[in-house]
N, C-alpha and C positions, 0 to 999 in steps of 0.2 A: 504494500500500500504506500502511496506517495505521501510523504509528510512535509511537503514544501512549506506550508504555512507555519507549522510549528518550528521547522528548522530556521526559517527566515526571522521569525520573532525572537527566538532564543539567540540567534547569531547577533542580531542588533543589540539585544540586551547584554550579551557577553562583551561586545565591543565597547559599549557605553560603560560597563562596569570596569573593564580593563583601563580605559582612559581615566576614569575617576580614581582608580587605584594608583596609577602612575602619577597623576597630579598630586594626590595625597602623599605619596612617598617622596616626591620631589620637595614639596613644602616641608615635610618633616626633616628631610635632609638639610635644607637651608636653615630651618629653625634650630637644628642641632648645632650648627656652627656659629650661631649668633651669640654674642656675649649676653649673659644673664642680666637683664635690666629690671625685670619685674616677674612676678609669679604667673602672670597671664601667658607670657610667651612660653614659659616652661610647661604650663598646663597644656597648651596647644601642641607642643612638641611631644609630650608623653601620650596625649590622645591620638595624634596622627601616627606616631610610631607603633602604638598598640594596635590601632586600626590596620595599619599596613601588615603587621605580622599575622593578625588573626584573619584578615580577609583574603590573603594570598591563596591559601588552600581552597577557600570557597570559590574564588574566581577560577582557579584551575579546574575544580570539579564542575563548574558551570560550563566551561569549555568542553570538558569530556562529555557531559550530558548533551550538549548541543550536537556533537557528532554521533552520539549513540541514539538520538531521536530517529535518525534515518533508518535504523535497524529495528524499529518498532519495539524498543525495550520499554516495557511497562514500568519497571523499577526506576529507570532514569526519568520517566515522565512524572512519577510521584515526587522524585527528588526536585525536579524543576518546579513543580507546583509548590512544594514546601519552601524552596528558596524564593519563589515569587512572593509568597505571603510574608516571609521575613523581610525581604527588601522593600516591599510595599509599605511596611510600617516603619521604615527607616528614612534616612535622608534621600535615598535613591528611589524615588517613587516611580519614575518613568521606566527604568530597567525592571523594577519590581512588577509593575503592571504587565509589561511585555512577557516576563517569565511566568507570571500568573496565568495569563491568557494561553500561553504556549503549553503550560502544564495541564490546564483544564482541557484543552483540545486533545492533548496526548492521552489523557486518562479516559475521556468520555467518548472518543471516536471509536466506532465499531471496528473490530479487527475481523473482517470476514474470512480471511485466509485461515485463521486458527479455529474458527467456530465449526464444530461438528454437530450434526443432528443425528440423534438415534431414532431408528424406526422400529 
C-alpha cells in the first residue's frame, strides 16, 4: 500500500525538527562560550544544552520512523502518533501536528494486503 501522504508529512516534520535542533544546539554552543554576566544566560545555556542532549535521540528515531512508514510498520506508526502528541504540547506545534496527522493516518488506514477473511 502506498503511504505517500504519511511519508511526506513525517518527512516535513522531521526536517523542521532537525532544523530546530541545530538552531538550539548552535545557540547553546554560543551561550556556553559567553562570559557569565547574569543567571539568565546560564539558565538558557543549561536549558538548551539539556534540550539538545535529550532531543537528539528522539529526532533520530523520528527519522527512522519516517523511513519505516513506507514499509507499513504499525509499530512505527504508533511511535509517530505518540511523538506527534508530545511535540504538539511543546514549543514545536507545527512539526507536532504534522507527526500527529501522519501517525493517525498510519494507524487508522486499512491494510488490505494483510487482512484475511475466513469462510
